[in-house]
MIDOSE-1310 file (N, C-alpha, C; in nm, 2 decimals, decimal comma, always signed):
residues 99
xxxx	+7,84/+8,04/+1,80/+7,94/+8,10/+1,69/+8,00/+8,21/+1,76; +8,13/+8,23/+1,77/+8,20/+8,33/+1,84/+8,23/+8,45/+1,75; +8,28/+8,55/+1,79/+8,32/+8,67/+1,70/+8,43/+8,65/+1,61; +8,52/+8,57/+1,66/+8,64/+8,51/+1,59/+8,60/+8,44/+1,45
xxxx	+8,50/+8,35/+1,48/+8,45/+8,26/+1,37/+8,37/+8,36/+1,27; +8,30/+8,45/+1,31/+8,21/+8,54/+1,21/+8,31/+8,63/+1,15; +8,40/+8,68/+1,21/+8,50/+8,77/+1,13/+8,58/+8,69/+1,04; +8,62/+8,56/+1,07/+8,70/+8,47/+0,98/+8,61/+8,45/+0,86
xxxx	+8,49/+8,42/+0,88/+8,39/+8,39/+0,76/+8,37/+8,52/+0,69; +8,36/+8,64/+0,74/+8,35/+8,76/+0,67/+8,49/+8,79/+0,60; +8,59/+8,76/+0,65/+8,72/+8,77/+0,56/+8,74/+8,67/+0,45; +8,67/+8,56/+0,46/+8,67/+8,46/+0,36/+8,58/+8,50/+0,24
xxxx	+8,47/+8,56/+0,28/+8,37/+8,60/+0,19/+8,41/+8,72/+0,12; +8,48/+8,82/+0,20/+8,54/+8,94/+0,13/+8,65/+8,90/+0,02; +8,74/+8,80/+0,07/+8,84/+8,76/-0,02/+8,78/+8,69/-0,14; +8,67/+8,61/-0,14/+8,61/+8,56/-0,24/+8,56/+8,66/-0,33
xxxx	+8,51/+8,78/-0,29/+8,44/+8,88/-0,35/+8,55/+8,95/-0,43; +8,66/+8,97/-0,38/+8,79/+9,05/-0,43/+8,82/+8,95/-0,56; +8,84/+8,82/-0,54/+8,89/+8,74/-0,64/+8,79/+8,76/-0,75; +8,66/+8,73/-0,73/+8,56/+8,75/-0,82/+8,57/+8,87/-0,91
xxxx	+8,59/+8,99/-0,84/+8,61/+9,12/-0,91/+8,73/+9,12/-1,01; +8,84/+9,08/-0,95/+8,96/+9,09/-1,03/+8,97/+8,98/-1,15; +8,92/+8,86/-1,13/+8,95/+8,75/-1,22/+8,83/+8,74/-1,33; +8,72/+8,78/-1,30/+8,61/+8,76/-1,39/+8,59/+8,89/-1,48
xxxx	+8,53/+8,86/-1,59/+8,51/+8,97/-1,69/+8,38/+9,00/-1,71; +8,28/+8,90/-1,68/+8,13/+8,92/-1,69/+8,09/+9,02/-1,60; +8,00/+9,13/-1,64/+7,98/+9,24/-1,57/+7,89/+9,19/-1,45; +7,81/+9,10/-1,47/+7,70/+9,06/-1,37/+7,77/+8,98/-1,26
xxxx	+7,89/+8,90/-1,30/+7,95/+8,83/-1,18/+8,04/+8,93/-1,11; +8,08/+9,03/-1,16/+8,15/+9,15/-1,09/+8,05/+9,21/-0,99; +7,94/+9,25/-1,04/+7,84/+9,30/-0,95/+7,81/+9,21/-0,84; +7,79/+9,08/-0,86/+7,77/+8,98/-0,76/+7,87/+8,97/-0,66
xxxx	+7,99/+8,98/-0,70/+8,12/+8,98/-0,62/+8,12/+9,11/-0,53; +8,07/+9,21/-0,59/+8,08/+9,33/-0,50/+7,97/+9,32/-0,39; +7,87/+9,26/-0,44/+7,76/+9,24/-0,31/+7,79/+9,13/-0,22; +7,89/+9,05/-0,26/+7,94/+8,94/-0,17/+8,03/+9,02/-0,07
xxxx	+8,10/+9,11/-0,13/+8,20/+9,20/-0,03/+8,12/+9,29/+0,06; +8,01/+9,34/+0,01/+7,93/+9,43/+0,10/+7,86/+9,34/+0,21; +7,82/+9,23/+0,17/+7,75/+9,13/+0,26/+7,86/+9,08/+0,37; +7,99/+9,06/+0,34/+8,09/+9,04/+0,44/+8,11/+9,15/+0,54
xxxx	+8,11/+9,28/+0,47/+8,14/+9,40/+0,57/+8,00/+9,40/+0,68; +7,89/+9,37/+0,62/+7,76/+9,37/+0,71/+7,78/+9,28/+0,81; +7,84/+9,16/+0,77/+7,85/+9,06/+0,88/+7,95/+9,09/+0,99; +8,07/+9,16/+0,95/+8,14/+9,21/+1,04/+8,09/+9,31/+1,14
xxxx	+8,00/+9,40/+1,08/+7,93/+9,49/+1,17/+7,84/+9,42/+1,26; +7,77/+9,32/+1,20/+7,67/+9,25/+1,31/+7,76/+9,18/+1,42; +7,87/+9,12/+1,38/+7,95/+9,03/+1,47/+8,01/+9,13/+1,58; +8,07/+9,24/+1,55/+8,12/+9,34/+1,65/+8,01/+9,40/+1,73
xxxx	+7,88/+9,43/+1,67/+7,77/+9,48/+1,74/+7,73/+9,39/+1,84; +7,73/+9,27/+1,82/+7,69/+9,17/+1,91/+7,79/+9,14/+2,02; +7,91/+9,17/+1,98/+8,03/+9,15/+2,09/+8,02/+9,27/+2,18; +7,99/+9,37/+2,13/+7,98/+9,50/+2,22/+7,86/+9,51/+2,28
xxxx	+7,75/+9,44/+2,25/+7,63/+9,44/+2,31/+7,53/+9,56/+2,29; +7,55/+9,63/+2,18/+7,48/+9,74/+2,13/+7,41/+9,71/+2,01; +7,33/+9,81/+1,96/+7,25/+9,79/+1,82/+7,32/+9,87/+1,72; +7,44/+9,94/+1,74/+7,48/+10,02/+1,63/+7,52/+9,96/+1,51
xxxx	+7,57/+9,83/+1,52/+7,61/+9,74/+1,40/+7,50/+9,71/+1,31; +7,39/+9,68/+1,40/+7,26/+9,65/+1,32/+7,20/+9,75/+1,25; +7,22/+9,87/+1,29/+7,18/+10,00/+1,22/+7,25/+10,02/+1,11; +7,37/+10,00/+1,11/+7,47/+10,04/+0,99/+7,44/+9,93/+0,89
xxxx	+7,41/+9,81/+0,93/+7,38/+9,70/+0,83/+7,25/+9,74/+0,74; +7,14/+9,81/+0,83/+7,03/+9,86/+0,74/+7,07/+9,97/+0,64; +7,17/+10,06/+0,66/+7,22/+10,15/+0,58/+7,29/+10,08/+0,46; +7,35/+9,96/+0,51/+7,44/+9,88/+0,39/+7,35/+9,82/+0,31
xxxx	+7,24/+9,77/+0,35/+7,13/+9,72/+0,27/+7,07/+9,81/+0,18; +7,04/+9,92/+0,23/+6,99/+10,02/+0,14/+7,09/+10,06/+0,03; +7,21/+10,08/+0,06/+7,30/+10,11/-0,05/+7,31/+10,00/-0,15; +7,30/+9,87/-0,09/+7,31/+9,74/-0,19/+7,19/+9,75/-0,28
xxxx	+7,07/+9,78/-0,23/+6,97/+9,78/-0,32/+6,98/+9,89/-0,42; +7,04/+10,01/-0,39/+7,06/+10,12/-0,48/+7,16/+10,09/-0,58; +7,27/+10,01/-0,54/+7,38/+9,96/-0,62/+7,33/+9,86/-0,72; +7,24/+9,77/-0,69/+7,18/+9,67/-0,77/+7,11/+9,73/-0,89
xxxx	+7,00/+9,82/-0,83/+6,92/+9,89/-0,93/+6,99/+9,97/-1,04; +7,10/+10,05/-0,99/+7,18/+10,13/-1,09/+7,26/+10,04/-1,17; +7,32/+9,93/-1,12/+7,42/+9,83/-1,19/+7,33/+9,76/-1,28; +7,22/+9,69/-1,25/+7,15/+9,62/-1,34/+7,09/+9,70/-1,45
xxxx	+7,05/+9,83/-1,43/+7,01/+9,92/-1,54/+7,12/+9,94/-1,64; +7,23/+9,98/-1,58/+7,36/+10,00/-1,68/+7,40/+9,87/-1,75; +7,39/+9,74/-1,69/+7,42/+9,63/-1,77/+7,30/+9,60/-1,86; +7,19/+9,62/-1,84/+7,07/+9,60/-1,94/+7,10/+9,71/-2,06
xxxx	+7,13/+9,83/-2,03/+7,15/+9,92/-2,13/+7,27/+9,87/-2,23; +7,38/+9,84/-2,16/+7,50/+9,79/-2,25/+7,47/+9,67/-2,33; +7,40/+9,58/-2,25/+7,34/+9,45/-2,35/+7,26/+9,50/-2,45; +7,18/+9,58/-2,45/+7,09/+9,61/-2,56/+7,18/+9,68/-2,66
xxxx	+7,27/+9,76/-2,63/+7,37/+9,83/-2,72/+7,46/+9,73/-2,79; +7,53/+9,66/-2,70/+7,66/+9,57/-2,76/+7,62/+9,41/-2,77; +7,52/+9,38/-2,72/+7,47/+9,25/-2,72/+7,58/+9,15/-2,64; +7,64/+9,20/-2,54/+7,74/+9,13/-2,46/+7,75/+9,20/-2,32
xxxx	+7,79/+9,12/-2,22/+7,82/+9,16/-2,09/+7,95/+9,15/-2,05; +8,04/+9,11/-2,14/+8,18/+9,10/-2,12/+8,25/+9,23/-2,10; +8,31/+9,24/-2,00/+8,38/+9,38/-1,97/+8,49/+9,42/-2,06; +8,57/+9,32/-2,11/+8,66/+9,35/-2,21/+8,62/+9,39/-2,34
xxxx	+8,49/+9,34/-2,37/+8,44/+9,36/-2,52/+8,36/+9,50/-2,52; +8,33/+9,55/-2,39/+8,25/+9,67/-2,39/+8,35/+9,79/-2,37; +8,39/+9,84/-2,48/+8,48/+9,96/-2,48/+8,42/+10,09/-2,48; +8,29/+10,09/-2,49/+8,22/+10,22/-2,52/+8,25/+10,32/-2,40
xxx	+8,28/+10,27/-2,28/+8,29/+10,36/-2,16/+8,43/+10,43/-2,15; +8,53/+10,37/-2,25/+8,66/+10,44/-2,25/+8,66/+10,56/-2,32; +8,57/+10,61/-2,41/+8,57/+10,72/-2,50/+8,53/+10,83/-2,42
């Protein structure tokens, strides 16, 4: 698999993630789409790191994985708290954050 193939795959994954964030109202699906975009960026880091022949991209992916883990922990905690309070995970029906 060449760098062009990996970057194209990362672009498709990132586009799917953006479409998921824009079109969906379920907070869990939005968080999943953000994770998909983060994984697309990590794939790009790995592709260009492999192309240049150094390990800098893989090191950046470790940081991206750490950020993704923190984002999932905080995001799911917020979703659980909102679900307990409003009994829904629909972003349109949760208007508590607007106040």
